[in-house]
C-alpha positions in Angstrom: -23.8 86.0 -135.9 -20.6 86.8 -133.7 -19.0 90.2 -134.2 -14.9 90.4 -133.9 -14.9 93.1 -131.7 -11.1 93.5 -131.3 -10.7 93.9 -135.1 -13.4 96.6 -135.0 -11.5 98.3 -132.0 -8.2 98.0 -133.9 -9.9 99.7 -136.9 -11.1 102.6 -134.7 -7.4 102.9 -133.3 -5.8 103.4 -136.6 -8.5 104.5 -139.1 -7.5 108.2 -138.5 -3.9 107.7 -139.1 -2.3 108.6 -142.6 -2.2 105.7 -145.1 1.4 105.6 -145.4 1.8 105.2 -141.6 -0.6 102.4 -141.5 1.7 100.5 -144.3 4.8 101.3 -142.1 3.1 99.7 -139.0 2.0 96.9 -141.0 5.5 96.1 -142.2 6.5 95.7 -138.7 3.5 94.0 -136.9 0.0 92.8 -137.8 -2.5 95.6 -137.6 -4.8 93.5 -135.5 -2.1 93.6 -132.6 -2.5 97.3 -132.5 -4.2 98.4 -128.9 -3.5 102.0 -128.8 -1.9 104.7 -130.9 -1.0 108.2 -129.6 0.5 111.2 -131.4 3.9 112.4 -130.1 4.8 116.1 -131.4 7.7 117.3 -129.5 11.6 116.0 -130.1 14.3 115.5 -127.5 15.0 119.3 -127.5 11.5 120.3 -127.1 11.0 121.5 -130.6 7.7 120.6 -132.5 7.9 117.3 -134.5 5.6 114.8 -136.0 5.6 111.3 -134.6 3.4 108.7 -133.3 3.6 106.0 -130.5 1.9 102.7 -131.5 1.3 100.0 -128.5 1.0 96.5 -129.7 0.6 93.0 -127.7 4.3 92.8 -128.3 6.0 95.9 -127.5 5.8 99.9 -128.2 6.9 101.4 -131.4 7.7 105.0 -132.2 7.2 106.3 -135.7 8.4 109.6 -137.4 8.7 110.9 -141.1 12.0 110.2 -142.7 12.7 110.8 -146.5 8.9 110.8 -147.5 8.1 107.8 -145.4 7.8 106.6 -142.0 10.6 105.3 -139.7 9.8 102.9 -136.9 11.9 101.8 -133.9 10.5 99.0 -131.5 11.1 98.0 -128.1 9.6 94.7 -126.7 7.7 94.4 -123.6 10.3 92.4 -122.1 12.8 95.3 -122.4 10.6 97.7 -120.4 10.0 97.4 -116.9 8.4 100.7 -116.1 6.6 103.4 -117.9 5.7 106.8 -116.3 4.5 110.1 -117.3 5.9 113.2 -116.1 3.7 116.1 -116.9 4.8 119.7 -116.8 3.0 123.1 -117.2 3.2 123.0 -121.1 4.4 119.6 -122.0 4.5 116.1 -120.8 7.1 113.2 -121.0 6.6 109.3 -121.6 9.8 107.7 -119.9 10.6 104.0 -120.5 13.2 102.4 -118.1 14.5 98.8 -118.0 17.2 97.2 -115.8 17.5 100.4 -113.9 18.4 102.3 -116.8 16.3 104.9 -119.0 15.5 103.3 -122.5 13.8 106.3 -123.9 11.9 109.5 -123.5 9.0 110.8 -125.8 7.8 114.4 -125.1 4.5 115.8 -126.4 2.3 118.8 -125.8 -0.8 118.8 -123.4 -3.0 118.6 -126.6 -2.1 114.9 -126.3 -1.8 114.4 -122.9 -5.0 112.2 -122.6 -4.3 109.6 -125.3 -0.8 109.3 -124.2 -2.1 108.7 -120.5 -4.3 105.9 -122.0 -1.3 104.4 -123.7 0.9 104.5 -120.8 -2.0 103.1 -118.6 -2.4 100.1 -120.9 1.3 99.6 -121.3 1.5 99.5 -117.6 -1.0 96.7 -117.2 1.0 94.6 -120.1 4.0 95.0 -118.3 2.6 93.6 -115.2 1.1 90.7 -117.4 -2.4 91.6 -116.2 -5.6 91.3 -118.5 -6.6 94.6 -120.2 -8.4 96.8 -117.8 -11.7 98.5 -118.8 -10.2 101.9 -120.0 -12.6 104.8 -120.5 -14.2 104.7 -123.9 -12.2 107.0 -126.3 -13.7 110.4 -126.5 -15.2 111.6 -129.9 -12.5 112.5 -132.4 -11.6 116.2 -131.7 -12.0 116.2 -128.2 -8.6 117.5 -127.3 -7.5 120.9 -127.4 -6.1 121.7 -130.9 -5.1 124.5 -133.0 -6.7 122.4 -135.9 -8.9 119.5 -135.8 -6.9 116.3 -136.8 -9.9 114.8 -138.4 -11.5 117.8 -140.5 -8.4 120.2 -140.5 -10.5 123.1 -139.5 -9.6 125.7 -137.0 -11.1 125.0 -133.7 -12.7 128.2 -132.4 -11.2 129.9 -129.3 -14.5 129.7 -127.6 -14.6 125.9 -128.0 -12.5 123.1 -126.3 -13.6 120.7 -129.2 -14.3 120.8 -132.9 -17.8 121.6 -133.6 -17.7 120.4 -137.0 -17.0 116.8 -135.7 -18.6 116.3 -132.3 -21.3 113.6 -132.7 -23.7 115.0 -130.0 -25.9 112.2 -130.4 -23.0 109.9 -129.4 -22.1 112.2 -126.5 -25.8 111.8 -125.2 -25.8 108.0 -125.7 -23.1 107.8 -123.1 -25.5 109.0 -120.4 -27.0 105.4 -120.7 -24.3 104.4 -118.5 -26.0 106.3 -115.7 -29.2 104.9 -116.7 -28.5 101.3 -116.3 -28.9 101.0 -112.6 -32.2 102.5 -113.0 -33.3 100.7 -116.1 -36.6 99.2 -114.4 -37.6 102.6 -113.5 -36.9 104.1 -116.9 -38.9 101.4 -118.6 -41.7 101.7 -116.3 -41.7 105.5 -117.2 -41.7 104.7 -120.8 -44.7 102.3 -120.5 -46.7 104.8 -118.7 -45.9 107.5 -121.2 -47.1 105.1 -123.8 -50.3 104.6 -121.8 -50.9 108.2 -121.5 -50.1 108.9 -125.3 -52.6 105.9 -126.3 -55.5 107.2 -124.1 -55.1 110.8 -125.9 -55.3 109.3 -129.4 -58.3 107.3 -128.5 -60.0 110.3 -127.1 -59.5 112.3 -130.2 -60.7 109.6 -132.3 -63.7 109.2 -130.4 -64.8 112.7 -131.6 -66.0 111.3 -134.8 -68.5 108.5 -133.4 -69.6 111.1 -130.9 -70.8 113.6 -133.4 -71.8 110.9 -136.2 -73.5 108.6 -133.9 -74.5 110.6 -130.8 -75.4 113.8 -132.4 -76.4 112.5 -135.7 -74.3 114.6 -138.0 -73.7 111.8 -140.1 -77.3 111.9 -141.4 -78.9 109.6 -138.6 -80.9 110.4 -135.6 -79.3 111.9 -132.3 -79.0 109.2 -129.4 -78.2 110.5 -126.2 -77.3 107.2 -124.9 -74.8 106.6 -127.3 -73.4 110.2 -126.7 -73.5 109.6 -123.0 -71.6 106.1 -123.6 -68.8 107.8 -125.3 -68.5 110.6 -122.9 -68.0 108.2 -120.0 -65.4 106.3 -122.0 -63.5 109.4 -122.5 -64.0 110.5 -119.0 -62.4 107.2 -117.8 -59.4 107.7 -120.2 -59.0 111.2 -118.7 -58.8 109.7 -115.4 -56.6 106.9 -116.3 -54.4 109.0 -118.4 -54.1 111.7 -115.3 -53.1 109.1 -113.0 -50.4 107.5 -115.4 -49.2 110.8 -116.3 -48.7 111.9 -112.5 -46.8 108.8 -111.9 -44.6 109.0 -115.2 -43.7 112.6 -114.1 -42.5 111.2 -110.5 -40.7 108.3 -111.8 -38.8 110.4 -114.4 -38.2 112.9 -112.0 -36.5 110.6 -109.5 -34.8 109.0 -112.2 -33.3 112.1 -113.5 -32.6 113.3 -109.7 -30.5 109.9 -109.1 -28.6 110.4 -112.3 -27.5 113.9 -111.4 -26.7 112.8 -108.0 -24.4 109.9 -109.6 -22.9 112.4 -112.1 -22.0 115.1 -109.7 -20.8 112.2 -107.1 -18.6 110.7 -109.9 -17.4 114.1 -111.3 -16.2 115.6 -108.2 -14.7 112.3 -107.1 -12.6 112.2 -110.1 -11.6 115.7 -110.1 -9.9 114.8 -106.7 -7.9 112.1 -108.7 -6.3 114.4 -111.0 -2.9 116.1 -110.6 -2.4 119.7 -109.4 -1.2 120.5 -112.8 -4.8 119.8 -114.3 -6.2 122.7 -111.9 -3.5 125.0 -113.0 -4.8 124.7 -116.5 -8.7 124.8 -115.8 -10.2 128.1 -114.6 -12.0 127.5 -111.3 -15.3 128.9 -112.4 -15.2 126.5 -115.4 -15.0 123.4 -113.2 -17.7 124.7 -110.9 -19.9 125.4 -113.5 -19.7 121.7 -114.8 -20.3 120.0 -111.5 -23.2 122.5 -110.9 -24.8 124.0 -113.6 -24.0 121.2 -116.3 -25.5 118.5 -113.9 -28.5 120.5 -113.4 -29.0 120.5 -117.4 -28.5 116.9 -117.6 -31.2 116.4 -114.8 -33.6 118.6 -116.4 -32.8 116.9 -120.0 -33.4 113.4 -118.6 -36.5 114.6 -116.5 -38.5 116.4 -119.0 -36.7 116.8 -122.5 -35.8 113.1 -123.0 -39.3 111.9 -122.3 -40.9 114.7 -124.1 -39.0 113.7 -127.2 -39.8 109.9 -127.1 -43.4 110.7 -126.2 -43.7 113.4 -129.0 -42.2 110.7 -131.5 -44.7 107.9 -130.5 -47.5 110.7 -130.4 -46.6 112.0 -134.1 -46.6 108.6 -135.5 -50.0 107.7 -134.0 -51.4 110.7 -134.9 -50.2 110.4 -138.5 -51.8 106.8 -138.9 -55.0 107.9 -137.3 -55.2 111.0 -139.8 -54.8 108.4 -142.8 -57.4 106.3 -141.4 -60.0 109.2 -141.2 -59.1 110.8 -144.5 -55.9 110.3 -146.5 -56.6 113.0 -148.9 -56.8 115.6 -145.7 -53.5 114.0 -144.2 -51.6 114.6 -147.5 -52.8 118.3 -147.2 -51.2 118.5 -143.6 -48.1 117.2 -144.9 -47.5 120.1 -147.3 -45.6 122.2 -144.8 -43.6 119.5 -143.3 -40.7 120.0 -146.0 -40.5 123.7 -144.9 -40.6 123.1 -141.4 -38.0 120.5 -141.5 -35.6 122.7 -143.5 -36.2 125.3 -140.8 -35.5 123.0 -138.1 -32.1 121.9 -139.7 -31.0 125.4 -140.2 -31.8 126.8 -136.8 -30.3 123.5 -135.3 -26.9 124.4 -136.6 -27.2 128.1 -135.5 -28.2 126.8 -132.0 -25.5 124.1 -131.9 -22.5 126.7 -132.4 -24.5 129.5 -130.1 -24.6 127.4 -126.9 -20.9 126.5 -127.3 -20.1 130.0 -127.3 -22.5 130.8 -124.4 -20.9 128.1 -122.2 -17.5 129.6 -122.8 -18.7 133.1 -122.1 -20.6 131.7 -119.1 -17.1 130.1 -117.9 -15.3 133.5 -118.1 -17.8 135.1 -116.3 -17.8 132.8 -113.1 -14.0 132.9 -113.4 -13.8 136.6 -112.8 -16.1 135.8 -109.7 -14.2 133.0 -108.5 -10.9 135.0 -108.8 -12.3 137.8 -107.0 -14.0 136.6 -104.2 -11.0 134.8 -102.4 -9.0 138.0 -103.1 -11.4 140.7 -101.7 -9.0 141.7 -99.1 -6.4 142.6 -101.9 -9.0 144.3 -104.0 -10.1 146.5 -101.0 -6.6 147.0 -99.9 -5.6 148.6 -103.6 -9.1 150.3 -103.9 -9.6 148.1 -107.3 -13.5 147.7 -106.6 -14.6 149.6 -109.6 -11.8 147.9 -111.6 -13.2 144.4 -110.7 -16.8 145.6 -111.1 -15.8 146.7 -114.7 -14.1 143.5 -115.4 -17.2 141.7 -114.3 -19.4 144.1 -116.3 -17.5 143.3 -119.6 -17.8 139.8 -119.3 -21.5 140.1 -118.4 -22.0 142.4 -121.3 -20.1 139.9 -123.7 -22.6 137.0 -122.6 -25.8 139.2 -122.5 -24.9 140.2 -126.2 -24.4 136.6 -127.5 -27.5 135.3 -125.1 -29.8 138.1 -126.7 -28.4 136.6 -130.3 -29.6 133.2 -129.3 -32.7 134.4 -128.1 -33.7 136.3 -131.2 -32.6 133.0 -133.3 -35.2 130.7 -131.1 -37.9 133.4 -130.9 -37.9 133.8 -134.7 -38.3 130.1 -135.2 -41.5 129.5 -133.1 -43.4 132.1 -135.0 -42.5 130.9 -138.6 -43.1 127.4 -137.8 -46.5 128.5 -136.1 -47.5 130.2 -139.4 -46.8 127.0 -141.4 -49.3 125.1 -139.0 -51.8 128.0 -139.6 -51.6 127.7 -143.3 -52.3 123.9 -143.0 -55.1 124.4 -140.7 -56.8 126.9 -143.1 -56.2 124.6 -145.9 -57.9 121.7 -144.2 -61.1 123.6 -143.2 -61.3 125.1 -147.0 -60.9 121.7 -148.4 -62.4 119.5 -145.8 -65.6 121.9 -145.1 -66.2 121.9 -148.9 -66.4 118.3 -149.0 -68.5 118.1 -146.1 -71.0 120.3 -147.4 -70.8 118.6 -151.0 -71.4 115.5 -149.4 -74.6 116.6 -147.2 -76.3 117.7 -150.4 -74.7 115.1 -152.9 -74.2 111.8 -151.3 -70.8 110.3 -152.5 -70.2 108.0 -155.5 -70.1 104.2 -154.8 -66.8 103.5 -153.2 -65.9 107.0 -151.9 -65.9 107.7 -148.1 -68.3 110.4 -146.9 -67.1 113.6 -145.3 -69.1 114.0 -142.3 -68.9 116.6 -139.6 -67.7 114.1 -137.1 -64.7 113.3 -139.3 -63.7 116.8 -140.0 -64.1 117.9 -136.2 -61.9 114.7 -135.1 -59.4 115.3 -138.1 -58.7 118.9 -137.0 -58.4 117.9 -133.3 -55.6 115.4 -134.5 -54.0 117.9 -136.9 -53.6 120.2 -134.0 -52.1 117.5 -131.9 -50.0 116.4 -135.0 -48.2 119.8 -135.2 -48.0 119.9 -131.4 -45.2 117.2 -131.2 -43.4 119.0 -134.2 -43.2 122.2 -132.3 -42.1 120.5 -129.3 -39.2 118.4 -131.0 -38.2 121.7 -132.9 -38.0 123.5 -129.4 -36.4 120.3 -128.0 -33.7 120.9 -130.3 -32.4 123.7 -128.3 -32.5 121.7 -125.2 -30.7 118.6 -126.9 -28.0 121.1 -127.7 -27.8 122.6 -124.3 -27.7 119.0 -122.7 -25.0 117.6 -125.1 -22.8 120.7 -124.5 -23.0 119.9 -120.9 -22.7 116.1 -121.2 -19.7 116.6 -123.4 -18.1 119.0 -120.8 -18.7 116.5 -117.9 -17.3 113.7 -119.7 -14.1 115.7 -120.6 -13.5 115.6 -116.9 -14.2 112.0 -116.7 -12.0 111.1 -119.5 -9.1 113.0 -118.4 -6.6 110.1 -117.1 -4.9 111.2 -113.7 -1.3 111.5 -114.2 -0.5 110.6 -110.5 -2.1 107.5 -109.4 -1.4 104.5 -107.5 -0.3 101.6 -109.6 -1.6 98.1 -109.2 -0.1 96.2 -106.3 1.0 99.4 -104.8 2.3 99.0 -101.0 0.3 100.7 -98.0 2.6 102.4 -95.6 0.9 101.6 -92.4 4.0 102.5 -90.4 6.8 104.5 -91.5 10.2 105.2 -90.3 10.7 108.3 -92.0 14.0 107.7 -94.0 13.8 110.0 -97.1 16.5 109.5 -100.1 16.8 111.6 -103.3 18.9 109.7 -105.9 19.9 112.1 -109.0 16.6 113.5 -108.9 16.0 116.0 -111.7 12.5 118.1 -112.5 11.1 120.3 -115.1 7.6 121.7 -115.3 7.9 122.6 -119.0 10.1 119.7 -120.1 12.8 122.2 -121.2 14.3 124.1 -118.2 15.1 121.9 -115.3 14.1 123.2 -112.1 16.3 120.6 -110.1 19.3 119.0 -111.5 20.7 115.4 -110.2 19.9 116.2 -106.5 20.9 113.4 -104.3 20.1 113.7 -100.6 19.6 111.4 -97.6 17.5 112.2 -94.6 17.8 110.0 -91.8 14.6 109.2 -89.5 13.7 111.7 -86.9 16.0 114.2 -88.6 15.1 117.9 -89.2 16.5 119.2 -92.4 16.4 122.8 -93.1 15.9 123.9 -96.8 17.1 127.6 -97.6 18.4 129.3 -100.6 17.6 132.0 -103.1 14.1 132.2 -104.6 13.5 129.8 -107.5 16.3 127.6 -106.1 13.8 124.3 -106.3 13.2 124.2 -102.5 9.3 124.2 -102.8 9.5 121.7 -106.2 11.5 119.4 -103.8 8.7 119.3 -101.2 6.1 118.8 -104.2 8.1 116.0 -105.4 8.5 114.3 -101.8 4.6 114.6 -101.5 4.2 113.4 -104.8 2.1 116.1 -106.2 4.3 115.5 -109.3 6.7 112.8 -110.4 10.2 113.2 -111.1 11.5 113.6 -114.5 14.9 111.5 -113.7 16.3 109.7 -110.7 14.4 108.4 -107.7 12.8 109.6 -104.5 12.5 106.7 -101.7 10.9 106.6 -98.4 12.1 103.6 -96.2 14.0 102.5 -99.1 10.8 101.9 -101.5 10.1 104.3 -104.4 7.3 106.9 -103.7 5.7 105.7 -106.9 5.2 102.3 -105.5 3.3 103.4 -102.5 -0.5 104.0 -102.6 -0.9 107.6 -103.0 -3.4 108.4 -100.5 -2.0 106.1 -97.8 1.6 107.8 -98.4 0.3 111.4 -98.1 -1.6 110.7 -94.9 1.7 109.9 -93.3 3.2 113.5 -94.5 1.9 116.3 -92.6 2.2 119.8 -94.3 2.2 123.2 -92.5 1.9 125.9 -95.2 2.9 129.5 -95.1 -0.6 130.5 -95.8 -2.7 127.9 -94.0 -6.0 127.0 -95.8 -9.2 126.6 -93.2 -12.4 125.3 -94.6 -15.7 126.9 -93.9 -16.9 125.1 -90.4 -16.3 124.9 -86.9 -12.6 125.5 -85.5 -12.9 121.7 -84.1 -13.9 120.4 -87.6 -11.0 122.2 -89.1 -8.7 121.0 -86.5 -9.9 117.4 -87.1 -9.8 117.5 -90.8 -7.3 115.1 -91.6 -8.5 113.0 -88.6 -12.4 113.2 -88.6 -13.1 110.7 -86.1 -11.1 112.4 -83.2 -12.8 113.1 -80.0 -13.2 116.3 -78.7 -10.4 115.6 -75.8 -7.8 114.7 -78.7 -8.7 117.8 -80.5 -8.2 120.1 -77.6 -5.0 118.3 -76.8 -3.8 119.1 -80.3 -4.8 122.5 -79.8 -3.0 123.0 -76.6 0.2 121.5 -78.1 0.0 124.0 -81.0 -0.5 126.8 -78.4 -4.1 127.3 -79.9 -6.2 126.6 -77.1 -6.2 129.8 -75.0 -7.4 131.7 -78.0 -9.9 129.2 -79.0 -11.7 128.9 -75.6 -11.6 132.9 -75.6 -14.3 132.8 -78.5 -17.9 133.0 -77.5 -18.6 129.5 -79.0 -15.1 128.1 -78.0 -14.4 124.9 -80.4 -18.0 125.4 -82.1 -17.0 129.0 -83.4 -17.5 129.2 -87.3 -14.7 130.0 -89.2 -15.3 132.1 -92.1 -14.4 131.0 -95.5 -10.7 130.3 -95.9 -10.4 131.6 -92.3 -10.3 135.1 -92.9 -12.0 135.8 -89.7 -9.1 135.0 -87.8 -5.5 136.6 -87.6 -2.7 135.1 -89.6 -1.0 133.7 -86.5 -4.3 131.9 -85.3 -4.8 130.4 -88.6 -1.3 129.0 -88.5 -1.6 127.5 -85.0 -5.0 125.7 -86.1 -2.9 124.4 -88.9 -0.1 123.1 -86.7 -2.9 121.7 -84.2 -4.3 119.9 -87.3 -1.1 118.3 -88.1 -0.4 117.3 -84.6 -3.5 115.6 -84.6 -3.0 113.7 -87.7 0.3 112.6 -86.2 2.5 112.3 -89.4 5.8 110.4 -89.5 7.3 113.1 -92.0 6.5 116.7 -91.5 7.1 119.5 -94.1 7.0 123.4 -92.8 6.8 125.7 -95.7 7.5 129.0 -94.4 5.4 128.4 -91.2 6.4 131.5 -89.4 7.1 134.2 -92.2 3.9 136.0 -92.0 3.6 136.7 -88.3 4.9 139.0 -85.7 7.8 138.1 -83.3 5.6 137.3 -80.2 3.2 135.0 -82.5 6.4 133.3 -84.1 7.6 132.4 -80.6 4.4 130.7 -79.9 4.3 128.9 -83.1 8.0 127.9 -82.8 7.0 126.5 -79.3 4.4 124.5 -80.9 6.7 123.5 -83.8 9.4 122.2 -81.3 6.5 119.9 -80.1 5.3 118.8 -83.5 8.9 118.0 -84.8 9.9 115.8 -82.0 10.5 112.2 -83.2 9.5 113.2 -86.7 11.6 113.3 -90.0 11.1 117.2 -90.7 11.9 119.2 -93.7 11.4 123.0 -92.9 11.6 125.8 -95.8 12.4 129.3 -94.0 13.5 132.5 -95.6 13.9 133.8 -91.8 17.1 131.8 -91.5 17.1 132.2 -87.8 14.3 129.7 -87.5 16.6 127.1 -89.0 19.1 127.3 -86.4 17.4 124.3 -84.5 17.7 122.1 -87.7 20.2 119.2 -87.5 21.4 119.9 -90.9 21.1 122.8 -93.5 20.6 122.2 -97.3 21.4 125.0 -99.3 19.9 125.0 -103.2 20.7 127.4 -105.8 19.5 126.9 -109.3 18.4 123.5 -108.8 21.4 122.2 -107.3 22.4 121.5 -103.9 25.3 124.0 -103.1 25.9 123.5 -99.5 25.1 121.2 -96.6 25.9 121.6 -92.9 24.7 123.0 -89.6 24.0 126.7 -89.0 27.2 127.2 -87.4 29.3 125.5 -90.1 27.7 127.4 -92.9 27.1 131.0 -91.2 30.8 131.9 -91.5 31.9 130.1 -94.5 33.8 132.3 -96.6 31.8 133.0 -100.0 29.1 130.5 -98.9 25.8 131.2 -100.3 24.2 130.7 -96.8 26.7 133.2 -95.3 25.5 135.7 -98.0 22.1 135.0 -97.4 22.5 135.8 -93.5 24.4 138.9 -94.3 21.9 140.1 -96.5 19.1 139.6 -94.1 21.2 141.3 -91.2 21.7 144.3 -93.4 18.0 144.7 -94.3 17.2 144.4 -90.7 19.4 147.2 -89.8 18.1 149.2 -92.5 14.7 148.6 -91.1 15.7 149.3 -87.7 17.2 152.6 -88.6 14.1 153.6 -90.7 
């Protein structure tokens, strides 16, 4: 029997839409042709509005409410040549263009960024005429941050990133199978060994009956030591076999879980590096660190122990139940009396644990975020004597976490004793009833057709009964681990399901050799989709030319650099390097051709040599030394006790600002970029250090296209041309000499202001 998977997929795509909207779509296209649907909730002015984007095999439709119904507008694939997403801090924008003209713009809040990104990726593939790619599976409904859940309409708690009421945790955990597939043989072998151990345990318990009844004669016959010894030897052999099989099972499952944990960490960390800067601006560092470390460790623990124990408990429970009915169906029914009560308790506590672990994770992320914020800024904390404040802030978060954790402990520690009491009641009932039957049958043989209750039967049944409740207790406590693991898996896949906004399109060019010509054509950009940071900026930078960017703060200088490096994509217009749009280059290859020297250079924990060679890790020591000499860094490096093997503290805090900057310049020199970006490279150092850095920069900028931002305008004197930005627009261009005396000019005003400040400081 074949299944129409495309039809099923279409149904999953549109089944959550309002019925009236489905009818409106059906009036334009066949519902079977719908490939992707995404909400679109902002109008052209940035105000909230209701709308949907519908992608079919033939084109893209936009639907919005009109006079009680839904109005649709369609554009065929032949009209669309490009579909790009521009992501801001509070919203995103899907822009369609064709024949070099803008066709349409659809704005949306970041709650729908994931679904719009999926639609855009699929649309790009269809425009290119390629087969539908294997996009990640759709996340469970309610997996995006919303005020209310689209599916159930309930308010999503502030401690949760998903709708707790709609989250299908079993479906989330089933996605772990993707990581099990490479090790399916190990998983199967572990399962077979588990069955062997369980089977040996069941047989040992069942053999209690013939040992007592036949070996010790409790059924009325004569004791026979040979029979007793035979059963003892058989049970001993089973114990040895079970121990060996159990040891191999633990080893195999432990290795399987460890490999899965490694793969999950590798894939999650690699995917994080594909995401745009805007993603990290919205996610606390502590939360991301927790997902890669603690969450992956919980998944390891779940696979290595909890999952196999769950399967083992279910198999053991079924086998014991069958043996109990074989021994005495009457006593088996007595044992089942407390099961409904235990089931009801399990469901009740499951709901409590479900919500509790979500809250705990949220508070744990808040706790780690405090640490992640404080440690990098420890110098600022000490400078302002705010240690007590930071300790108090951590204490508040720690106390919140502790209070919720104590509440969770109260829940699951109450659950255990209540379930144990139910077990003991069943144990007493079996002894009372079974003991009476055994005594009765000893003095009065049972009637024809009735089975005699022997001591061996009662003892074997008691052994099975305790093993029967054991798996129930295990499954009940596993529920806690199940919830913890499901929450962790959900958070891991939230990262993996996030589509990168900045990515290399199919067939992107690799810039093996650049001339370094940069063109900006009517470039506009907005972080929030409303206020434009850049407005229709047009600029051409020739190969080898040095451009100085200056202007008031907030004028758009850093934004312009971010766009050239393609940390963000333009909202309107184009940026071309050597005549090709930056969006048509491979992202990684293009960025390797661009060197960046920041105002606050970032150094990694490691040796000086490793930091210099960060962008060129295969460089020889001779090349590293040559780059350090060119950056005027060699002299102070060799002055360290370990020279180039000196360990640099985290973020380079063990070095002075000037030393970190020169190492950063050496790193750029060794990388040998064709395009160089200098972002306030000398603003935080003294005059003597500035001179050394400036000499190094003079060597670095030679024969390179250079864009320099500087608040110390004197450092821009050597620029071939100055570009002055104010309120997102280019207001002036020219050399330093041409602009410094321009009457009423922005650059002249900035120079006068700096001169006045220097005079005041000199007098002071």
